[in-house]
C-alpha positions in Angstrom: 19.3 -21.4 6.2 20.8 -22.2 2.8 23.6 -21.0 0.7 26.9 -20.2 2.4 25.0 -19.7 5.7 24.5 -23.5 6.0 27.2 -25.2 8.1 27.5 -28.3 6.0 30.8 -28.6 4.0 29.8 -31.5 1.7 27.3 -31.3 -1.1 25.5 -34.5 0.1 25.0 -33.1 3.6 23.8 -29.8 2.2 21.3 -31.6 -0.1 20.0 -33.5 3.0 19.5 -30.2 4.9 17.7 -28.6 2.0 15.5 -31.7 1.5 14.4 -31.5 5.2 13.9 -27.8 4.8 11.7 -28.4 1.8 9.5 -30.9 3.7 9.0 -28.4 6.6 8.1 -25.6 4.2 5.7 -27.8 2.2 4.0 -28.8 5.5 3.7 -25.2 6.6 2.2 -24.1 3.2 -0.2 -27.1 3.2 -1.5 -26.1 6.7 -2.3 -22.5 5.5 -5.4 -22.7 3.3 -7.4 -19.7 4.5 -8.3 -17.1 1.9 -9.5 -13.6 2.9 -9.4 -10.0 1.9 -6.5 -8.4 3.6 -5.9 -5.0 5.2 -2.3 -4.0 4.3 -0.7 -0.9 5.8 2.5 0.7 4.5 3.8 3.4 6.8 7.0 4.9 8.3 9.3 7.7 7.4 11.2 5.9 4.6 10.5 6.1 0.9 8.5 3.4 -0.8 5.1 3.3 0.7 3.1 4.2 -2.3 5.5 2.3 -4.5 4.8 -0.9 -2.6 1.0 -0.4 -2.9 1.4 0.3 -6.6 3.3 -3.0 -7.0 0.2 -4.7 -5.7 -1.9 -2.7 -8.2 0.3 -4.0 -11.1 0.2 -7.5 -9.8 -3.5 -7.5 -9.3 -4.1 -6.1 -12.8 -1.8 -8.7 -14.2 -4.2 -11.4 -12.9 -7.0 -9.8 -14.8 -8.7 -8.2 -11.7 -10.0 -4.7 -11.3 -8.4 -2.1 -9.0 -9.2 1.4 -7.6 -6.7 3.9 -6.4 -7.8 7.0 -4.4 -5.1 9.4 -3.5 -5.6 11.7 -0.6 -3.5 14.9 -0.3 -1.8 14.3 -3.6 -3.2 15.7 -6.8 -1.1 18.7 -7.8 0.6 16.7 -10.5 0.1 13.5 -12.5 2.6 10.8 -11.4 4.3 8.5 -13.9 2.5 5.5 -12.5 -0.9 7.0 -13.4 0.3 7.6 -17.0 1.9 4.1 -17.4 -1.2 2.3 -16.0 -3.6 4.1 -18.3 -3.2 1.2 -20.7 -5.3 -1.0 -18.4 -8.4 1.2 -19.2 -11.5 0.6 -17.1 -9.8 -2.2 -15.1 -8.1 0.6 -13.1 -9.9 3.6 -11.7 -7.4 6.2 -10.5 -8.5 9.4 -8.6 -6.0 12.0 -7.3 -8.4 14.1 -5.2 -6.0 16.3 -3.2 -4.4 19.6 -4.2 -0.9 19.0 -2.8 1.0 19.3 0.5 -0.4 21.4 3.3 2.3 24.0 3.0 1.3 24.4 -0.7 -2.5 24.6 -0.3 -2.3 26.7 2.9 -6.1 26.2 3.3 -7.0 23.9 6.2 -10.7 23.8 5.5 -10.3 23.3 1.8 -7.9 20.4 2.6 -10.4 18.9 5.0 -13.2 19.2 2.4 -11.1 17.5 -0.3 -10.2 14.6 2.1 -13.9 14.0 3.0 -14.7 14.0 -0.7 -11.9 11.5 -1.4 -13.3 9.4 1.5 -16.8 9.3 0.0 -15.3 8.1 -3.3 -13.3 5.5 -1.4 -16.5 4.1 0.2 -18.0 3.4 -3.2 -15.0 1.2 -4.1 -14.6 -0.4 -0.7 -18.2 -1.7 -1.0 -17.9 -2.7 -4.7 -17.6 -6.4 -5.3 -15.9 -5.9 -8.7 -12.8 -4.3 -7.3 -10.3 -6.9 -6.0 -7.9 -4.2 -4.6 -8.5 -0.7 -3.3 -5.5 1.5 -2.6 -6.0 4.5 -0.2 -2.9 6.4 -0.9 -1.7 8.8 1.9 -4.9 8.1 3.9 -2.7 7.7 6.9 -1.5 11.3 6.5 -5.1 12.4 6.3 -5.8 10.6 9.6 -2.7 12.1 11.2 -3.7 15.6 10.2 -7.2 15.2 11.7 -9.0 15.5 8.3 -10.4 12.0 8.6 -11.4 10.1 11.7 -10.2 6.6 12.5 -13.8 5.4 13.1 -14.7 6.4 9.6 -11.9 4.4 8.1 -12.6 1.3 10.2 -16.3 1.5 9.3 -15.4 1.8 5.6 -13.1 -1.2 5.8 -15.9 -3.2 7.3 -17.9 -2.6 4.1 -15.6 -4.8 2.0 -16.7 -8.0 0.4 -14.9 -11.0 1.9 -12.1 -11.2 -0.7 -11.4 -7.5 -1.4 -8.0 -6.3 -0.3 -7.2 -2.7 0.7 -3.8 -1.1 1.0 -3.5 2.1 3.1 -0.3 4.2 2.7 1.3 7.2 4.4 3.5 7.9 7.4 2.1 8.2 10.8 -0.5 5.4 10.7 -2.3 5.3 14.1 -1.8 2.4 16.4 -5.4 1.3 16.3 -5.2 1.0 12.5 -2.0 -1.1 12.8 -3.9 -3.4 15.3 -6.7 -3.8 12.7 -4.4 -4.6 9.8 -3.4 -8.1 8.6 0.0 -6.9 7.3 2.0 -3.9 8.4 5.3 -2.8 6.8 7.2 0.1 8.2 9.6 1.8 5.8 12.6 3.0 7.8 14.6 6.0 6.5 18.4 5.5 6.6 19.5 7.9 3.9 17.8 10.2 1.4 19.4 12.2 -1.4 17.2 15.2 -0.8 18.2 15.5 2.8 21.9 14.5 2.6 22.9 15.8 -0.9 20.3 18.4 -1.8 19.1 16.3 -4.8 15.7 17.5 -6.0 12.7 15.2 -6.6 13.3 13.5 -10.0 10.9 11.9 -12.5 10.8 8.2 -12.2 12.0 8.2 -8.6 9.7 10.5 -6.7 6.9 10.9 -9.2 
């Protein structure tokens, strides 16, 4: 560890520690030369799952690659991210194919139909060699609600070209999906202004 966590009091001893640490790190990086398309899952009860995936979207677009975002469940409003990313034109294909939360739609069969339509759209992007990143936003929720089957998702992931990444977001990701993933991040809720303070959803924060 560096900074004030290092036990060395003198500057020379600290530099020696950091030099050794640099050698170890360079060796570790040099040994890891595999490149592959990754399955990344962002789940948990905390805020930030979609935000994390959209950070990957921006990063990928910044490298001149093409991206597709398919939003399950969501679709009753246009989020700020979709507006801001319009400047990337055809490099980003964005589809919000839901009609809102289940308590808003109140139509289980309609929700199921929309999820299946969103999944069919997703398959076209998962199989496309020109899309470096595919984001399946809230697909974990669609799985949790039973509107989509895990086998469908795993079969779709298998369609990807070798270097295509896919990010799957939403709370309640099933254990079998987590086992299949290369990276799993669980957002943990510690405090939320809506719950503790009665603060409404605000532009730029929630949407």
